matplotlib code that plots the C-alpha trace (Angstrom):
import matplotlib.pyplot as plt

x = [0.0, 2.9, 4.4, 1.0, 0.6, 4.2, 3.7, 0.5, 2.3, 5.2, 2.8, 0.8, 4.0, 5.0, 1.6, 1.9, 5.3, 4.1, 1.0, 3.1, 5.3, 2.3, 0.5, 1.6, 0.9, -2.9, -6.0, -7.1, -10.7, -10.0, -7.4, -7.3, -6.0, -3.2, -1.9, -1.8, 0.1, 2.6, 3.0, 3.6, 6.2, 7.9, 8.0, 9.5, 11.8, 15.5, 16.9, 19.4, 16.4, 14.7, 12.5, 12.5, 13.9, 11.3, 10.1, 6.6, 5.3, 6.4, 4.8, 1.6, 1.7, 2.1, -0.6, -3.1, -2.2, -2.1, -3.8, -6.5, -7.5, -7.6, -9.6, -12.0, -12.7, -13.3, -15.7, -17.6, -17.5, -17.1, -18.8, -16.2, -15.6, -17.8, -15.6, -12.8, -9.7, -7.9, -10.2, -8.7, -5.1, -3.8, -0.9, 1.5, 1.1, 3.5, 5.9, 6.9, 9.8, 9.2, 11.1, 14.1, 13.7, 17.4, 20.6, 22.9, 25.2, 22.3, 21.0, 24.4, 24.7, 21.3, 22.1, 25.4, 23.8, 21.1, 23.6, 25.7, 22.8, 21.1, 23.7, 21.5]
y = [0.0, 2.4, 2.0, 2.7, 5.9, 6.9, 6.2, 8.2, 11.1, 11.0, 10.8, 13.8, 15.8, 14.9, 16.0, 19.3, 20.0, 19.3, 21.3, 24.3, 23.8, 23.8, 26.7, 29.2, 26.8, 26.7, 27.5, 24.5, 25.2, 25.2, 22.6, 22.2, 18.9, 20.9, 22.0, 18.3, 17.4, 20.2, 19.1, 15.5, 16.8, 18.8, 15.7, 13.4, 16.0, 15.5, 17.7, 19.2, 20.4, 22.0, 19.1, 16.6, 13.6, 11.1, 8.0, 8.0, 5.5, 7.9, 10.9, 8.9, 8.0, 11.6, 12.9, 10.2, 9.6, 13.2, 15.5, 13.3, 12.4, 16.0, 17.0, 14.1, 15.1, 18.7, 17.5, 14.8, 15.9, 19.7, 20.3, 23.0, 21.8, 20.0, 18.4, 15.8, 17.0, 13.8, 11.7, 13.5, 12.7, 9.8, 7.7, 5.7, 2.0, 0.3, -1.9, -4.9, -6.8, -10.5, -12.5, -14.4, -18.2, -18.8, -17.1, -16.0, -19.0, -21.5, -19.9, -20.2, -23.8, -24.6, -22.8, -24.7, -28.0, -27.6, -26.2, -29.3, -31.7, -30.0, -28.0, -26.8]
z = [0.0, 0.8, -2.7, -4.3, -2.3, -3.1, -6.8, -6.8, -5.1, -7.7, -10.6, -9.2, -8.8, -12.4, -13.6, -11.7, -13.2, -16.7, -16.2, -15.2, -18.2, -20.5, -18.9, -21.6, -24.5, -24.3, -22.2, -20.2, -21.1, -24.8, -25.8, -29.6, -30.9, -32.6, -29.2, -28.1, -31.2, -30.6, -27.0, -28.1, -30.6, -27.8, -25.5, -28.2, -29.9, -28.9, -26.2, -28.6, -30.7, -27.7, -26.7, -23.8, -25.7, -24.5, -26.2, -27.8, -25.1, -22.3, -24.1, -24.4, -20.8, -19.8, -22.1, -21.4, -17.8, -16.7, -19.1, -20.5, -17.0, -15.8, -18.9, -18.5, -14.9, -16.0, -18.7, -16.7, -13.1, -13.2, -16.6, -17.4, -20.9, -23.4, -26.1, -26.1, -28.1, -27.1, -29.3, -32.3, -31.3, -33.4, -32.0, -34.2, -33.9, -31.6, -33.5, -31.4, -33.0, -33.5, -30.9, -32.3, -31.5, -31.8, -30.8, -33.6, -32.9, -33.0, -36.2, -37.9, -36.8, -38.3, -41.6, -41.8, -41.1, -43.8, -46.3, -45.9, -46.1, -49.1, -51.0, -53.9]

ax = plt.figure().add_subplot(projection="3d")
ax.plot(x, y, z, "-o")
ax.set_aspect("equal")
plt.show()
């Protein structure tokens, strides 16, 4: 239970820091999808190019975990906003590499074995 509470506090602190960073980018009551795309680009752009240098998965966790949740609560609970700009935000499909069933050495042994047995 302690780790859950600590994790929640850390996530809340991260959300507050990011919300402060975004404060000048857009009004919280009017978040256009273009502003979300710009924020995603800022998070994933390399630090040398003025971004945060985060992976796409981390950017999605931040946007969905912090901002989408805050905006959902403002829409459903507090009725401060009426639309959902997050629905228009498209994310690239995650490409999971296929697992390799053999090590490189095992693969080379198999290839050598079949090349010797069937040389054509």
